NURO-731091 format. One record per residue: residue in one letter; x, y, z of N, C-alpha, C in turn; residue number from 0. Coordinates in steps of 0.02 Angstrom, whole numbers. Example, Ala and Ser with C-alpha at 12.3 -4.5 7.8 and 13.67 -1.06 7.14 Angstrom:
> residu; nc1; nc2; nc3; cac1; cac2; cac3; cc1; cc2; cc3; num
> a; 660; -284; 390; 615; -225; 390; 660; -165; 390; 0
> s; 642; -112; 354; 684; -53; 357; 645; 2; 394; 1
END
This chain:
> residu; nc1; nc2; nc3; cac1; cac2; cac3; cc1; cc2; cc3; num
> m; 724; 593; 4443; 664; 608; 4429; 683; 668; 4380; 0
> k; 710; 713; 4405; 722; 773; 4372; 775; 767; 4317; 1
> k; 813; 716; 4311; 845; 704; 4246; 816; 660; 4191; 2
> n; 743; 637; 4210; 699; 585; 4165; 660; 653; 4140; 3
> r; 642; 690; 4191; 602; 760; 4162; 647; 795; 4111; 4
> l; 714; 812; 4121; 746; 843; 4059; 753; 806; 4012; 5
> i; 750; 732; 4009; 768; 703; 3947; 699; 687; 3916; 6
> f; 647; 695; 3938; 566; 691; 3916; 566; 758; 3875; 7
> l; 577; 819; 3912; 577; 891; 3878; 619; 895; 3821; 8
> s; 671; 868; 3822; 730; 864; 3759; 682; 839; 3706; 9
> a; 665; 767; 3724; 635; 719; 3663; 578; 759; 3632; 10
> v; 535; 804; 3674; 479; 840; 3667; 500; 892; 3598; 11
> m; 545; 933; 3632; 583; 984; 3594; 611; 955; 3527; 12
> t; 627; 906; 3513; 659; 878; 3456; 620; 856; 3409; 13
> l; 562; 799; 3439; 502; 802; 3405; 464; 868; 3375; 14
> t; 463; 912; 3412; 431; 983; 3393; 475; 1009; 3330; 15
> a; 536; 1006; 3332; 573; 1031; 3281; 561; 1009; 3217; 16
> l; 571; 934; 3229; 569; 886; 3169; 494; 896; 3121; 17
> v; 433; 915; 3177; 366; 919; 3142; 379; 1004; 3102; 18
> i; 418; 1044; 3128; 417; 1099; 3088; 458; 1094; 3045; 19
> a; 518; 1073; 3045; 542; 1052; 2980; 508; 1026; 2933; 20
> a; 493; 946; 2958; 439; 940; 2888; 376; 988; 2869; 21
> l; 350; 1018; 2899; 299; 1056; 2870; 337; 1121; 2829; 22
> i; 386; 1137; 2848; 438; 1186; 2806; 430; 1167; 2735; 23
> l; 469; 1099; 2744; 483; 1067; 2676; 441; 1051; 2629; 24
> t; 367; 1028; 2655; 317; 997; 2630; 297; 1083; 2582; 25
> n; 296; 1128; 2627; 282; 1199; 2598; 323; 1226; 2539; 26
> l; 394; 1202; 2544; 450; 1227; 2490; 414; 1178; 2421; 27
> l; 412; 1108; 2429; 387; 1069; 2382; 329; 1089; 2353; 28
> q; 280; 1122; 2375; 220; 1122; 2356; 212; 1201; 2321; 29
> t; 257; 1246; 2337; 230; 1321; 2325; 305; 1349; 2282; 30
> e; 294; 1377; 2238; 357; 1416; 2208; 337; 1485; 2202; 31
> d; 374; 1515; 2242; 356; 1612; 2242; 396; 1644; 2191; 32
> s; 412; 1628; 2135; 436; 1670; 2099; 398; 1732; 2076; 33
> n; 322; 1722; 2083; 281; 1767; 2062; 233; 1764; 2114; 34
> g; 225; 1728; 2168; 177; 1729; 2221; 112; 1673; 2192; 35
> i; 128; 1647; 2166; 78; 1580; 2124; 62; 1539; 2165; 36
> d; 26; 1496; 2190; 18; 1440; 2210; 26; 1385; 2158; 37
> i; 73; 1345; 2161; 93; 1294; 2092; 79; 1216; 2120; 38
> h; 52; 1214; 2187; 37; 1139; 2211; -7; 1119; 2173; 39
> t; 4; 1062; 2125; -44; 1031; 2076; -56; 951; 2083; 40
> e; -97; 931; 2054; -106; 863; 2054; -58; 821; 2010; 41
> e; -47; 742; 2022; -1; 714; 1978; -43; 726; 1882; 42
> g; -4; 736; 1841; -26; 738; 1767; 25; 735; 1724; 43
> v; 12; 767; 1676; 60; 764; 1620; 90; 842; 1623; 44
> e; 149; 849; 1614; 185; 908; 1641; 198; 943; 1570; 45
> l; 180; 1010; 1561; 195; 1051; 1483; 218; 1097; 1516; 46
> r; 270; 1124; 1480; 312; 1192; 1496; 320; 1224; 1433; 47
> v; 291; 1285; 1439; 281; 1335; 1389; 325; 1405; 1410; 48
> d; 377; 1407; 1363; 414; 1479; 1367; 422; 1514; 1311; 49
> f; 395; 1571; 1327; 393; 1632; 1283; 466; 1670; 1280; 50
> i; 476; 1653; 1230; 554; 1668; 1225; 560; 1744; 1218; 51
> d; 595; 1766; 1260; 618; 1862; 1236; 660; 1871; 1181; 52
> v; 613; 1892; 1108; 651; 1914; 1052; 633; 1980; 1038; 53
> g; 617; 2014; 1080; 593; 2074; 1078; 527; 2083; 1043; 54
> k; 501; 2130; 1004; 436; 2130; 970; 433; 2080; 918; 55
> g; 421; 2012; 950; 421; 1962; 892; 407; 1897; 940; 56
> d; 390; 1836; 903; 363; 1796; 926; 418; 1734; 930; 57
> c; 422; 1684; 991; 461; 1630; 994; 448; 1604; 1043; 58
> i; 384; 1541; 1029; 366; 1519; 1092; 379; 1437; 1093; 59
> l; 397; 1430; 1134; 451; 1343; 1156; 392; 1303; 1192; 60
> i; 362; 1241; 1168; 311; 1195; 1210; 347; 1133; 1213; 61
> r; 366; 1122; 1276; 391; 1050; 1280; 343; 1015; 1336; 62
> s; 342; 948; 1311; 314; 897; 1360; 364; 829; 1362; 63
> k; 356; 781; 1395; 383; 734; 1417; 438; 708; 1349; 64
> s; 408; 700; 1284; 430; 654; 1228; 428; 718; 1176; 65
> h; 386; 770; 1176; 368; 801; 1112; 394; 879; 1140; 66
> t; 417; 911; 1065; 441; 986; 1065; 417; 1008; 1019; 67
> l; 377; 1063; 1026; 343; 1112; 966; 372; 1182; 980; 68
> l; 385; 1211; 917; 407; 1285; 922; 340; 1331; 880; 69
> i; 321; 1380; 924; 289; 1409; 873; 326; 1497; 854; 70
> d; 334; 1498; 792; 382; 1548; 754; 444; 1537; 796; 71
> t; 503; 1590; 750; 568; 1585; 759; 583; 1664; 783; 72
> g; 551; 1709; 795; 588; 1776; 814; 620; 1796; 742; 73
> y; 668; 1851; 741; 680; 1880; 704; 762; 1852; 686; 74
> k; 773; 1862; 618; 843; 1832; 592; 918; 1859; 642; 75
> d; 894; 1913; 677; 951; 1943; 705; 948; 1920; 781; 76
> t; 904; 1881; 800; 893; 1846; 881; 906; 1772; 869; 77
> a; 915; 1755; 817; 917; 1674; 798; 966; 1627; 852; 78
> d; 1014; 1671; 840; 1085; 1644; 897; 1051; 1634; 981; 79
> d; 1022; 1682; 999; 984; 1686; 1061; 945; 1633; 1052; 80
> v; 892; 1635; 1021; 863; 1570; 1005; 885; 1506; 1015; 81
> f; 929; 1504; 980; 965; 1418; 987; 997; 1419; 1044; 82
> n; 1049; 1472; 1068; 1070; 1473; 1152; 1031; 1437; 1196; 83
> y; 951; 1456; 1198; 901; 1445; 1230; 887; 1371; 1209; 84
> l; 887; 1357; 1157; 852; 1294; 1151; 913; 1244; 1154; 85
> d; 985; 1252; 1158; 1041; 1217; 1177; 1024; 1207; 1262; 86
> a; 1030; 1276; 1296; 1021; 1258; 1362; 970; 1219; 1394; 87
> a; 915; 1223; 1348; 848; 1173; 1372; 864; 1100; 1348; 88
> s; 918; 1086; 1321; 938; 1023; 1290; 890; 1001; 1231; 89
> v; 859; 1035; 1192; 834; 1032; 1128; 878; 1010; 1066; 90
> s; 875; 962; 1046; 910; 939; 1006; 880; 924; 928; 91
> e; 804; 918; 925; 774; 927; 873; 700; 953; 897; 92
> i; 653; 966; 831; 589; 994; 852; 546; 958; 817; 93
> d; 504; 925; 853; 444; 877; 834; 395; 916; 767; 94
> a; 391; 985; 793; 334; 1019; 767; 343; 1106; 760; 95
> l; 354; 1132; 702; 373; 1205; 700; 318; 1230; 658; 96
> i; 281; 1276; 686; 217; 1307; 652; 243; 1385; 651; 97
> i; 255; 1417; 585; 259; 1473; 574; 186; 1520; 574; 98
> t; 174; 1565; 607; 109; 1590; 608; 82; 1632; 547; 99
> h; 142; 1657; 525; 129; 1705; 450; 204; 1733; 440; 100
> f; 207; 1763; 387; 275; 1787; 355; 303; 1859; 369; 101
> d; 294; 1860; 418; 330; 1938; 446; 391; 1926; 474; 102
> k; 432; 1966; 462; 503; 1956; 506; 509; 1945; 567; 103
> d; 474; 1963; 614; 484; 1957; 678; 446; 1883; 702; 104
> h; 433; 1852; 655; 402; 1782; 670; 426; 1740; 626; 105
> m; 453; 1727; 578; 492; 1683; 527; 561; 1721; 503; 106
> g; 589; 1773; 547; 648; 1789; 529; 706; 1756; 533; 107
> g; 690; 1704; 579; 746; 1660; 603; 747; 1586; 579; 108
> a; 684; 1581; 538; 665; 1512; 518; 711; 1460; 467; 109
> k; 737; 1509; 434; 799; 1495; 388; 856; 1458; 411; 110
> k; 866; 1480; 455; 961; 1471; 493; 922; 1420; 538; 111
> l; 857; 1417; 580; 839; 1364; 632; 823; 1299; 572; 112
> l; 810; 1307; 525; 803; 1230; 473; 873; 1195; 482; 113
> s; 908; 1246; 465; 987; 1219; 441; 1022; 1201; 502; 114
> q; 996; 1214; 577; 1039; 1197; 644; 1002; 1139; 656; 115
> y; 944; 1127; 653; 905; 1078; 703; 839; 1035; 667; 116
> p; 852; 969; 673; 802; 933; 630; 731; 947; 643; 117
> v; 676; 967; 599; 614; 993; 610; 569; 917; 582; 118
> k; 536; 898; 619; 505; 840; 586; 431; 850; 556; 119
> k; 419; 904; 555; 351; 935; 531; 339; 998; 524; 120
> l; 329; 1042; 470; 321; 1108; 478; 256; 1144; 467; 121
> y; 215; 1169; 497; 147; 1202; 474; 154; 1269; 452; 122
> v; 131; 1293; 396; 139; 1371; 370; 63; 1373; 343; 123
> p; 51; 1438; 360; -19; 1455; 326; -28; 1457; 247; 124
> d; -81; 1449; 217; -85; 1440; 151; -116; 1508; 119; 125
> y; -41; 1539; 101; -82; 1619; 77; -1; 1643; 34; 126
> d; -4; 1687; -8; 43; 1729; -32; 105; 1696; -44; 127
> k; 101; 1644; -63; 160; 1579; -87; 220; 1618; -138; 128
> d; 189; 1661; -174; 224; 1709; -216; 282; 1758; -185; 129
> s; 270; 1771; -134; 320; 1821; -96; 373; 1808; -82; 130
> k; 427; 1869; -88; 504; 1834; -81; 505; 1817; -22; 131
> k; 483; 1833; 39; 484; 1801; 105; 477; 1741; 102; 132
> f; 428; 1711; 89; 406; 1644; 73; 466; 1610; 28; 133
> g; 470; 1640; -31; 521; 1600; -52; 578; 1587; -41; 134
> k; 605; 1628; 11; 671; 1594; 56; 647; 1542; 104; 135
> l; 598; 1553; 127; 591; 1498; 175; 572; 1434; 134; 136
> l; 540; 1443; 78; 530; 1363; 31; 599; 1345; 12; 137
> k; 663; 1375; 7; 722; 1360; -16; 759; 1328; 36; 138
> a; 754; 1356; 103; 766; 1320; 158; 732; 1242; 160; 139
> i; 672; 1255; 166; 624; 1193; 180; 653; 1136; 135; 140
> e; 658; 1155; 71; 681; 1106; 9; 739; 1079; 24; 141
> k; 802; 1130; 46; 878; 1100; 62; 870; 1047; 118; 142
> n; 838; 1063; 161; 847; 1025; 225; 780; 977; 229; 143
> a; 755; 975; 176; 701; 903; 181; 659; 904; 229; 144
> v; 614; 966; 233; 558; 969; 305; 501; 958; 255; 145
> p; 465; 905; 289; 389; 901; 273; 351; 958; 294; 146
> v; 308; 980; 244; 286; 1048; 263; 220; 1037; 246; 147
> e; 171; 1062; 290; 90; 1056; 280; 80; 1126; 278; 148
> y; 31; 1133; 222; -12; 1207; 213; -71; 1203; 243; 149
> v; -76; 1248; 295; -137; 1256; 347; -197; 1292; 294; 150
> s; -239; 1259; 265; -307; 1302; 244; -367; 1263; 291; 151
> g; -367; 1226; 328; -415; 1208; 355; -381; 1188; 444; 152
> k; -430; 1181; 483; -402; 1146; 557; -359; 1089; 559; 153
> k; -304; 1083; 576; -260; 1013; 589; -254; 998; 652; 154
> a; -264; 947; 684; -263; 924; 748; -218; 850; 747; 155
> f; -162; 879; 809; -135; 807; 827; -115; 808; 913; 156
> s; -103; 750; 924; -89; 744; 982; -20; 707; 1020; 157
> a; 0; 727; 1049; 72; 684; 1081; 82; 707; 1160; 158
> d; 87; 642; 1192; 76; 634; 1269; 33; 650; 1305; 159
> n; -20; 623; 1260; -92; 637; 1280; -100; 718; 1272; 160
> i; -72; 751; 1253; -93; 832; 1238; -115; 841; 1175; 161
> a; -182; 885; 1181; -224; 897; 1125; -204; 960; 1084; 162
> y; -157; 948; 1018; -145; 1009; 982; -183; 1017; 938; 163
> s; -202; 1092; 910; -243; 1099; 840; -213; 1180; 798; 164
> v; -202; 1156; 750; -167; 1218; 722; -240; 1246; 665; 165
> m; -250; 1313; 657; -314; 1335; 610; -284; 1388; 577; 166
> p; -313; 1402; 515; -314; 1479; 486; -369; 1515; 530; 167
> s; -343; 1576; 523; -385; 1641; 558; -460; 1639; 530; 168
> g; -453; 1624; 453; -526; 1612; 429; -538; 1685; 391; 169
> v; -487; 1735; 392; -477; 1801; 346; -459; 1762; 272; 170
> s; -480; 1816; 213; -473; 1807; 167; -396; 1846; 157; 171
> y; -348; 1836; 106; -281; 1868; 107; -288; 1926; 36; 172
> d; -295; 1986; 69; -297; 2026; 21; -224; 2060; 12; 173
> a; -194; 2060; -49; -124; 2083; -51; -114; 2160; -58; 174
> q; -186; 2185; -82; -184; 2263; -75; -179; 2284; -17; 175
> l; -205; 2269; 32; -208; 2279; 103; -166; 2243; 155; 176
> e; -143; 2218; 119; -58; 2190; 171; -80; 2157; 231; 177
> n; -144; 2116; 229; -171; 2101; 289; -141; 2036; 327; 178
> d; -73; 2022; 303; -61; 1962; 324; -56; 1956; 416; 179
> n; -54; 1997; 448; -62; 2000; 524; -130; 1950; 528; 180
> d; -169; 1973; 490; -238; 1916; 499; -233; 1851; 475; 181
> m; -196; 1860; 439; -182; 1763; 410; -132; 1750; 461; 182
> s; -130; 1753; 526; -100; 1721; 578; -131; 1666; 577; 183
> l; -90; 1602; 578; -113; 1547; 615; -137; 1546; 690; 184
> l; -189; 1507; 710; -208; 1506; 789; -194; 1432; 790; 185
> v; -167; 1428; 859; -143; 1384; 893; -172; 1373; 971; 186
> t; -204; 1299; 960; -235; 1288; 1039; -186; 1216; 1058; 187
> v; -194; 1213; 1122; -168; 1162; 1171; -210; 1143; 1242; 188
> v; -231; 1087; 1243; -265; 1075; 1292; -247; 1007; 1322; 189
> n; -222; 1012; 1378; -183; 966; 1435; -221; 956; 1502; 190
> g; -266; 910; 1491; -328; 887; 1545; -366; 960; 1538; 191
> k; -350; 983; 1608; -390; 1033; 1620; -356; 1105; 1597; 192
> d; -295; 1109; 1586; -260; 1155; 1568; -275; 1173; 1483; 193
> s; -280; 1236; 1483; -293; 1253; 1399; -260; 1310; 1395; 194
> y; -225; 1319; 1318; -179; 1391; 1306; -217; 1399; 1242; 195
> l; -207; 1466; 1206; -226; 1495; 1142; -189; 1535; 1121; 196
> f; -139; 1518; 1086; -97; 1563; 1049; -126; 1597; 969; 197
> t; -112; 1664; 968; -164; 1707; 905; -98; 1729; 876; 198
> g; -54; 1722; 878; 2; 1763; 816; -2; 1841; 825; 199
> d; -22; 1856; 765; -31; 1937; 747; -105; 1963; 744; 200
> i; -150; 1929; 753; -222; 1938; 720; -245; 2013; 746; 201
> e; -280; 2047; 707; -299; 2101; 723; -389; 2095; 719; 202
> e; -408; 2159; 718; -466; 2157; 730; -510; 2120; 686; 203
> e; -512; 2110; 611; -548; 2064; 582; -540; 1981; 599; 204
> g; -474; 1988; 617; -447; 1900; 632; -490; 1879; 705; 205
> i; -489; 1937; 752; -508; 1931; 801; -600; 1912; 807; 206
> r; -629; 1947; 754; -699; 1936; 750; -723; 1886; 731; 207
> r; -680; 1835; 665; -681; 1788; 631; -670; 1733; 695; 208
> f; -628; 1721; 725; -596; 1691; 790; -655; 1675; 825; 209
> l; -694; 1746; 850; -750; 1736; 897; -818; 1709; 884; 210
> s; -830; 1733; 805; -889; 1684; 775; -877; 1603; 760; 211
> n; -826; 1591; 771; -825; 1514; 744; -790; 1489; 827; 212
> s; -791; 1517; 870; -767; 1476; 944; -806; 1513; 1014; 213
> d; -830; 1458; 1060; -864; 1471; 1113; -820; 1459; 1167; 214
> s; -751; 1432; 1157; -726; 1418; 1201; -668; 1454; 1263; 215
> s; -662; 1435; 1298; -626; 1494; 1347; -549; 1445; 1359; 216
> y; -504; 1484; 1364; -426; 1476; 1369; -394; 1491; 1436; 217
> d; -365; 1462; 1474; -326; 1476; 1533; -275; 1519; 1510; 218
> i; -248; 1502; 1463; -184; 1550; 1444; -190; 1589; 1386; 219
> l; -183; 1651; 1376; -196; 1675; 1313; -138; 1733; 1300; 220
> k; -105; 1716; 1231; -55; 1736; 1209; -72; 1799; 1174; 221
> i; -70; 1856; 1189; -100; 1921; 1178; -94; 1947; 1109; 222
> p; -131; 1958; 1038; -110; 1956; 1005; -73; 2021; 968; 223
> h; -36; 2017; 911; 11; 2068; 894; 31; 2132; 942; 224
> h; 53; 2081; 988; 124; 2119; 1047; 78; 2179; 1077; 225
> g; 28; 2157; 1098; -15; 2203; 1144; -57; 2260; 1112; 226
> r; -62; 2276; 1050; -88; 2304; 1018; -173; 2314; 1039; 227
> m; -190; 2369; 1062; -278; 2378; 1053; -313; 2368; 1005; 228
> e; -359; 2339; 1003; -409; 2330; 939; -476; 2354; 965; 229
> n; -532; 2369; 934; -589; 2394; 941; -627; 2331; 997; 230
> n; -599; 2282; 973; -638; 2231; 997; -594; 2184; 1042; 231
> s; -540; 2195; 1074; -495; 2177; 1121; -536; 2142; 1180; 232
> k; -598; 2180; 1194; -628; 2173; 1274; -662; 2110; 1241; 233
> a; -696; 2112; 1182; -731; 2034; 1154; -696; 1991; 1171; 234
> l; -630; 2002; 1150; -584; 1941; 1148; -576; 1926; 1220; 235
> l; -560; 1958; 1272; -562; 1943; 1346; -613; 1911; 1353; 236
> d; -675; 1937; 1355; -730; 1920; 1366; -759; 1846; 1354; 237
> g; -723; 1828; 1285; -746; 1767; 1243; -709; 1721; 1274; 238
> v; -632; 1730; 1266; -572; 1686; 1300; -565; 1666; 1365; 239
> k; -620; 1732; 1412; -582; 1716; 1483; -522; 1702; 1510; 240
> p; -468; 1724; 1491; -397; 1706; 1508; -384; 1720; 1586; 241
> a; -362; 1672; 1631; -336; 1683; 1692; -261; 1728; 1681; 242
> y; -222; 1696; 1641; -163; 1731; 1628; -150; 1743; 1536; 243
> a; -114; 1796; 1555; -99; 1817; 1477; -25; 1840; 1462; 244
> v; 4; 1832; 1413; 84; 1847; 1392; 79; 1890; 1337; 245
> i; 113; 1955; 1350; 132; 1992; 1293; 201; 2001; 1260; 246
> t; 211; 1990; 1203; 275; 1997; 1192; 280; 2045; 1148; 247
> d; 314; 2101; 1203; 345; 2169; 1151; 400; 2174; 1174; 248
> d; 424; 2244; 1171; 483; 2271; 1171; 480; 2337; 1218; 249
> d; 561; 2358; 1246; 552; 2431; 1273; 544; 2489; 1230; 250
> e; 562; 2478; 1165; 543; 2532; 1138; 468; 2540; 1100; 251
> k; 422; 2492; 1109; 362; 2498; 1093; 326; 2460; 1132; 252
> g; 298; 2477; 1199; 279; 2412; 1233; 203; 2411; 1227; 253
> a; 161; 2371; 1258; 94; 2347; 1247; 68; 2428; 1259; 254
> d; -1; 2426; 1213; -35; 2495; 1229; -61; 2495; 1298; 255
> i; -62; 2551; 1325; -80; 2563; 1402; -160; 2554; 1402; 256
> e; -192; 2573; 1349; -277; 2545; 1359; -279; 2478; 1368; 257
> l; -228; 2426; 1330; -250; 2345; 1335; -221; 2333; 1396; 258
> c; -173; 2368; 1424; -147; 2354; 1490; -210; 2366; 1549; 259
> l; -234; 2407; 1536; -280; 2430; 1605; -347; 2395; 1580; 260
> l; -365; 2364; 1530; -416; 2335; 1509; -396; 2260; 1543; 261
> l; -329; 2238; 1548; -331; 2174; 1582; -323; 2172; 1635; 262
> e; -293; 2222; 1657; -300; 2243; 1739; -377; 2245; 1760; 263
> s; -421; 2266; 1730; -512; 2283; 1759; -530; 2218; 1754; 264
> a; -520; 2173; 1701; -545; 2103; 1681; -496; 2063; 1734; 265
> g; -467; 2074; 1794; -432; 2039; 1824; -378; 1983; 1809; 266
> v; -342; 1995; 1739; -299; 1957; 1715; -217; 1958; 1735; 267
> n; -207; 1901; 1770; -141; 1916; 1764; -96; 1912; 1711; 268
> y; -48; 1976; 1687; -35; 1989; 1630; 50; 1990; 1632; 269
> y; 98; 1970; 1593; 159; 1960; 1599; 181; 1998; 1512; 270
> c; 229; 2063; 1529; 249; 2075; 1456; 325; 2062; 1453; 271
> t; 350; 2021; 1402; 424; 2016; 1394; 461; 2072; 1394; 272
> s; 435; 2126; 1372; 483; 2195; 1389; 515; 2188; 1463; 273
> e; 459; 2195; 1504; 468; 2206; 1572; 506; 2137; 1598; 274
> k; 477; 2074; 1605; 484; 2015; 1636; 541; 1965; 1591; 275
> g; 564; 1997; 1521; 600; 1961; 1487; 567; 1879; 1485; 276
> t; 588; 1856; 1467; 574; 1763; 1450; 515; 1754; 1503; 277
> v; 444; 1712; 1487; 407; 1707; 1537; 404; 1621; 1530; 278
> t; 399; 1593; 1560; 383; 1525; 1562; 318; 1508; 1602; 279
> i; 287; 1463; 1586; 221; 1441; 1622; 213; 1371; 1620; 280
> i; 210; 1323; 1673; 211; 1261; 1676; 151; 1229; 1719; 281
> g; 119; 1189; 1688; 56; 1164; 1714; 58; 1082; 1705; 282
> n; 16; 1040; 1721; 17; 965; 1720; -56; 957; 1718; 283
> g; -102; 988; 1698; -164; 972; 1663; -212; 970; 1731; 284
> s; -204; 1001; 1783; -239; 995; 1859; -284; 1070; 1843; 285
> g; -266; 1131; 1800; -308; 1192; 1808; -259; 1232; 1855; 286
> k; -199; 1207; 1865; -164; 1259; 1916; -89; 1263; 1885; 287
> y; -57; 1317; 1885; -2; 1349; 1834; 54; 1360; 1891; 288
> c; 127; 1371; 1855; 156; 1403; 1893; 204; 1450; 1829; 289
> v; 210; 1513; 1862; 235; 1557; 1809; 299; 1596; 1849; 290
> k; 352; 1572; 1796; 421; 1597; 1824; 439; 1646; 1763; 291
> t; 470; 1699; 1781; 497; 1752; 1745; 581; 1750; 1744; 292
> e; 610; 1785; 1700; 667; 1787; 1679; 696; 1858; 1727; 293
> k; 648; 1901; 1741; 660; 1966; 1753; 626; 1972; 1814; 294
> t; 648; 1999; 1888; 596; 2001; 1927; 597; 2080; 1960; 295
> g; 560; 2096; 2010; 570; 2166; 2032; 506; 2196; 2012; 296
> s; 523; 2243; 1960; 490; 2306; 1946; 432; 2267; 1897; 297
> g; 382; 2282; 1879; 337; 2262; 1825; 265; 2264; 1857; 298
> r; 216; 2233; 1796; 153; 2238; 1816; 130; 2167; 1862; 299
> n; 161; 2126; 1854; 147; 2058; 1867; 207; 2021; 1882; 300
END
């Protein structure tokens, strides 16, 4: 009898251990704690967005099952870093490249990138075609036979059931004012319940024009102009209502403190590339996200 009791107790303990192990494994599969964010999501189309750290510049890689899109290319001097990132991500071609505007921190690496990777479609803003910067890009476009579309109105397309749109800011170009930041193309991405807004370097006028033409909210916001505080930055946050925001800045001149305080007061989880390095956001259309960062430890989020 005593022997049977010991066998029974041993079986109960073994079963209990198996149940506990199963619960632990389930928890590990449902939650990735790189930033303490629950990422248990329903089945859907996976979309990965990498805000590649190129300093105070933009280079954003967007990937789904069969489609790769790149928003801006960073500097000429950071091109090799971008190529290393693309190669590590097994990117061999780019379905769509969007150059938001012609500043060196957004299109400096474009010429070299077009010679390194096949690009199926290039979107550029329709302004200042006589500038030297655009002239160099145009030569690279012609040399590599890249189909180019000048965006003067909203362009929409889809891939893997994900909806993309590329649109001008609505601001008129003024060479004397040199308002090319406000000429930045805006990009939206909608994947089921997930939504993203990429704003280039739009400033006060660009923000005003966007808000006057949009009443949509977006979960993920790429903060415009590397975290510069504008008079209507609060209006932008109030209008977009983001849950997460990414600021592409650097150590030399980080995001404006006033803007960071504004994000905190609005309850927005925000990530600065100056502190976190490359920031990756993964969603699958369920409205829940996994946020991973290259650097951990100190930082705002």
